[in-house]
N, C-alpha and C positions, 0 to 999 in steps of 0.2 A: 504494500500500500504506500502511496505517495503522500507527502505533506503531513506525516505523522510526527508529533513531537513527544518523545519519550524521556528526554533529559531536560531540555530548556523549556521555559514557559512560552506562551504566545503573547503578542502585543495586545494592548488594550483594544477593545472593540469599537466599532463606529458609533455605537450609542454613547460611549464615554466621550468620544470626540465631540459629539453634539453638545453634551452637557458641559464639557470644559469650555467650548467656544462661546456658549451663551450664558455662562455662569453669572457674570457680573452685569448683565444688561437689563435686569429688572423684569425679565419675562418669566412665564410659567412654562416649564418643560415637562411634558407628560410622555413617559416611556411606556408603551403598551406592551406589557409582559406579565408573566406570573411574578409574584413577589420573590425577590432575590437579585434581580438586575441592579436595583438601586443600591443595595448594600454592597455589591461588588464595586460599583463606581465610587461610593462614599468612602469605603474602607481602603481601597487600593489605588484609585486613579485621581484623587482630588485632595490637594493639600490645603485648600482655602476654607474648608468647613470650620476650622478652629477660629478663624478671624472674621469671617463675614457669612451671613446666611444667603441662601438662594432658594428659589421655588422650583425644586426638581422632585417630581413625583413618579411613582410607578403605579400602573393601573390595577395590579393584582388580578390579572386575567386567570380565570378558573378553567378547568378542563371542560366543565359543562357549558360555560359561556362560549368557549372556542368551538365545541362540537355543534352547538345550536345556532351559532352566528349571532350572538346577542351583542351587537355593536352598540345598541342603545345605552347599555350600562356604561361603557367607556365614554361615550359622548356626554351623557348626563353628568357623570362624575367630574369630567373636565370643566364643563360649564358651571357646575356648582362651586368648584374650587376657584374658578376665575371670578365668580361673583363675590366670593369671600375675600380674595386676595387683591383684586383689581390690578393685574400685571400690565406692563407696557405692551406686551404681545403674548401670544400662546404659540408654542411649538410642539408638535406631536411627532413622535418617531417610534420605530418598532424594533423588534427583536426576532429571534428565529420562529417563535410560534405564530405571530401574525403573518409572517411570510408564508408559512406552511398552509394557513387557512385562507390566504388570499385577501387579507384585510385591505380595504381601499382607504388609504390615508388621505388622499386628495379629497375624496367625498366627505370623509369625517371632518377634515379641517374646514371645509366650506360650511358644513352644518353647525360646527362649533362656533364659527365666526358669526353665522346668522343668528344663533340663539344668544350669544354672549355680547355681541356688538364690539368685540375686541379682535383686532387683526390676528389671524391665525395662519401659521405656516405648516405645511406638511413636509417632513424631511424623511427621505426614503432609506432609512437604515434597516438592517436585519440582523445585526450582531455577528455576521459572518465575514466582515471586512475589518481592516485596521482602523484605528482611531482617526488617522489623518483623512480618510475618505469622508467620515461623518462630519468632522470639523470643517473640511473644505466646503461641503455643501452648506453647512450652517453659516459660515462666514460670508460666502457668496450671497446667500439669501438675505442676510441682514444688510449687507452693503448695498445690494440692488434695491432693497426696500427703502432705505433711509438716506442714502447719499443724494444730495441735491445737485443736479447737473449744472446749475447756474452759480455754484459757489465761486467766490472770487479766487483766482489763481494767485498764489503767493510764491515769490521766488525763494529758492533754497529751503523748501519745505518738504516734509516726508510723512507718509503713512508707514507705520510698521505693521506688516501683515503676516499673520500666522504665529503670533506669540501665544503659546499655551504652556501651562504648568507640566503637561504631559511630556514636553520636550525639554523645558528649561528648569523644571522644579519649582522653586519659589519665585517671588517677584524681583528679587535682587538682580539677577542677570538681565531682566528686561529693563529695569531702571538704569542699569549700567549701559545698555545699548542706547537709551535716551540720552544719557550724559555724553556718551561718545559722539553721538550725532551733533549734539550742541557744541561740543569742542571742535567739531569739524565744520561749523558754520551752518548747520541745518536746524530748523525748528520742526518739532513734531506736531502735526495736526491731530493725528489719532493713532492709537495702537489697538489693533484688532487681534486679540480681544483681552487684554489685561491692562487695567488701570484707567480705562476710558469707558464711556457709555454712549448711548445713542446720540446725544447732542454733538459729540465730537465726530461721530460717523457722518452726520449731516454735512459736515464741512470737508469730507474726505476728497471730494472732486477738486478741491482747491490746491492739493499737493502738486508740486512740480515733478516729483519722482516718488516711487514706492520702493521700500526696502522689504523684500520677502525673506523672512527668516526661517521658514519651514514650508514643506509641501502644502500644508493646510492653508496657507495664504496665497497659493499660486493662482487658483481659479478667480479669487477676488482681484488679484493684480491684473489678470488678463481682462476681466470685466472693465476695470478702470482704463486699461489701455484701449479697449475697443470703444467704450462709451465716452470717455473724457480725454482721450489722447495722452494719458499719463504713462510714461515709460516705467519699467521696473528693473530692479537689480536684485539678483538672488545671492544671498550670502549672509553670514553672521560674522561680526568683527571679532575674530579670535586670532591672537598672535599680533605683535606689533607690526611686522612687515605686511602680513596679509590685510590687516585692518587699514593700513595706509593705502593699499591697492583698492580695497573696497570703497574707501572714501573717494578716491579718484574715479572709480567706476560710477559712483552716484553723480559726481559733478559732470562727467562725460555724458551720462544718460540724460541729465537735465538739459545739457547744451544741444545734444544731437537728436534726442527723442528716441534713441534706440535702446532696446532691452539688452541686459548683460548678465552673464552667468559666471562671475569670478569663482564661485564655489566649485566649478568643474575644471579648473585649470590645474593640471598636474605636471610634474617633471617627467621627461621622457626616459630618465634613468631607471635602472632596475630598482623596484621598490623593496624596502626592507621593513616597512611598517604597513599594517592593515588597520583601518578604522571601520568598525561595524556600527551602523546606526541610521538615523533619518537622513534623507538624501542631501538636504541643504545644510543642516547643522553639522553633521558628521563629514559631509563633503567639504565644508569650509575648513574643518580641522585638517583633513588630508591636504587641502590646498595650502594651508598655513605651514604644514610640515614641509611640503615641496618647496615653497618659497624660501624656507629657512635652510634648505640644503639637505633635507631628509626625505627623499622621495617616498610617497605613501599612496596607497590605493584604498578605495572605498568598497565595502561590501554593504549593499543596501537591501535589507529584507522587507522594506516597506514600499508603498507606491512612490513612483517618481515620474517626472515629466521629461520630454525630449530635451536634450541639451544639458541635463543635469549630471549624467554619468559620463566620465571620461574613458578614453581607451585604457583597457586594463582593469577597470572597475568591474564589479560583479553585482548582478541583481538576484543572487541566490536568496530564496525566501524561506525554504523549508530547512529543518534541522540537518537533514542529510546533505542538502545542496550547499549549505553554509560550511559544513565540515569538509566537503569535497573542494570547495573554493579555497579554503584555507590550506588544504593539503597541496593544491596546485600552486598557490602563491608562495608557500613556504616562508612566511614572514618571520623576521627575528623578533618583532614586537607587535602585539595586537592591543589596540585601544578599544575597549568594549565594556558593556555592563558586567558587573561581577558574576552574574549567573551564566555568562558565556564561557566561563573558565572550564566547564566540564567537557566542552567539545573542542577546545583549542589544541593545536599540535603540541606535543610534549616539550619540544625544544623552544617554543615561543615564550617570550616574556609577556606577561599580562599587565597592562596598565588599566586599572579599574576606573571606569567612568560610568557611574549609575545613570540609567535612563528611566525616568519615572514611568513612562508608558510600558516598560518591559518588566521591571522588578518592583514597581509600586513603592510602598513606604519602607521596604526592607533596608534600603541604604539612603534614606532621605537626608540624613544629617551629613552624608558624604558627597552630596551633589555640589560641585564647585561653581563659582562664577568665573567663567573663562574669557570674559570680554577683554579684548586688546592684549596688553602685556601680561595680564593675569594668566593667560594660557601658557605663555613661555615660562613663567615662574612655576606654575603648577606642573608642567611637563618635566622641568628640571628636577623638581622635588620627587616626582614619581620615578624618574630614572635613577636618582640617588637611592631611593628606598629599595628598588630592585637590586641595585649594586650591593647594598649593605646586606640584604637578605641572602645573596649568593656567596658572600665571603664565608670562609670556613671559621 
């Protein structure tokens, strides 16, 4: 059988991506599923519960309601909760069981909106895809709904697209990206979706360029490019040298109107390091290593877009395929979540980089802020740690 994981876990599901993307926006998110999905999201995939509340609910779908097609119960429950909570919007999404019974989310959303008088979105998740797919649809939907096309264009201004705790952990790395942009002469109009709300998204069309920091923000960036003429640049400022290149790419994109993918630039030399993770964030690390004279390749087990992977990178997604890709690359060092250590080649040094979407809260306190020069300092510290551990 293919795509079976017997050693490593799977990544967070698309339903978690929806919840993470919409968490701070004041909407009501209703996940249609038997009780259990919400506890998985709350306990493993979301670090913000301790600091701020959000209106995320699970429908508690029963076997009898599923068999008999009792859609009215879900619709009535969502409308009742909306009348009590008065959210800014309602989003409904699904899990495996609604997919199996053919639940019509588009029709349900229209009926909920008619009864509640509150704008309602249907998001087409089924729990069978990675978090980045659900987050991508959610961010695109919100931006398309609220961005005002006649917003005043501001020079040297940026939207940060695709910022989620599932990739970055807490809010500190995202705040550091904001600071880095300010230090390089850019003002931040909005951050989708950490730290800002709907009022900021209304002004998103006024940005002169968009910075896409994960695959989750790429569909929203393409929408801005198509509808508002806003170019985008894909990358995360990690490492002093790569961060400088990324800043130059933002300035060039603003000047020329052309999109850019600095995260996909690699050295042609034989790679001694492999980075496993999300295409844009982990790809930026591989690019940062290459810029610094340490050729690296990316193994991306998650969805990616054209132009994001470079020659020599791998899109291995299953446990067996990842192990085979590592065996073929024969890297001396692998940068990856701690739970990947069980399938790494024996000779490879493992630099632990927790990924919230993969190992949840297991290593939450070990998730670093790698913005700009912090990445260089962190990497040097990890190399020294491995050196000390190897000494007799």
